[in-house]
Structures are given as structure tokens and as C-alpha cells.
C-alpha positions in Angstrom: 122.7 113.7 108.7 124.5 110.6 107.7 122.7 107.8 105.8 122.5 105.7 109.0 120.9 108.7 110.8 118.5 109.3 107.9 117.5 105.6 107.8 116.9 105.6 111.6 114.8 108.8 111.3 112.8 107.4 108.4 112.1 104.2 110.2 111.2 106.0 113.4 108.7 108.2 111.7 107.1 105.5 109.6 103.3 106.0 109.7 103.6 109.6 110.9 101.4 111.6 108.6 103.4 114.8 109.6 106.7 113.3 108.3 107.6 113.9 104.6 110.9 112.7 103.1 111.8 115.3 100.4 114.0 114.6 97.4 115.5 117.7 96.0 117.3 116.4 93.0 116.2 116.8 89.4 113.1 115.0 88.1 115.4 112.9 85.9 117.5 111.8 88.9 114.3 111.1 90.9 112.9 109.0 88.1 116.1 106.9 88.0 116.0 106.0 91.7 115.1 107.4 95.1 114.7 106.4 98.7 111.4 104.6 99.1 108.6 106.9 100.1 110.5 110.1 99.0 108.5 112.9 97.5 110.0 115.1 94.7 109.6 118.9 95.3 110.8 121.9 93.4 113.5 123.3 95.6 113.4 126.6 93.8 109.8 127.2 94.9 109.8 130.3 97.2 108.2 128.5 100.2 110.6 125.5 100.1 112.5 124.8 103.3 114.9 121.8 103.6 114.8 121.0 107.3 117.1 117.9 107.5 119.7 117.2 104.9 121.2 113.9 104.0 124.7 115.4 103.9 126.3 113.0 101.5 123.3 112.3 99.2 121.9 109.2 97.7 125.3 107.9 96.6 126.5 107.4 100.2 123.0 106.1 101.1 123.5 103.3 98.6 127.1 102.7 99.7 125.9 102.1 103.2 123.8 99.3 101.8 120.4 100.9 102.2 117.7 100.3 99.5 116.4 102.6 96.8 113.2 102.5 94.7 112.3 103.1 91.1 
């Protein structure tokens, strides 16, 4: 998904307890900045499944003018 599609999905699922925004970068990268509300997970864990993927990553998210959190 594009940053705009991701932002729309995140906004549309706000308050939905079944929605989780997963951040699959390193713990160091996650600590530096992330999309607000994102949860860090170990993507090497055997049961991990990445359902929707922000195709261009956090860099393009920021370039689109969308906020990040620390």
C-alpha cells in the first residue's frame, strides 16, 4: 500500500481493537521514530504474518507529509 492508502486505513480503523499497525524494522529504527500507534514485533518469530505492507516504508510516509512519533 502507498503512504496515503496506509494513512487512510489507519484512520478508518481508529478505535478498532482488532486492528494492529505492525512495525517490522529493527528495535533501533523503531526507537528513533515510528508511525503513531505502531507496535514493534519480531518479524523472525515463526508465527509472524505481515498482512498489509507499506510498500515504500517510513521514508515515503514522511515524504508524503504524514507524522511520525518518538
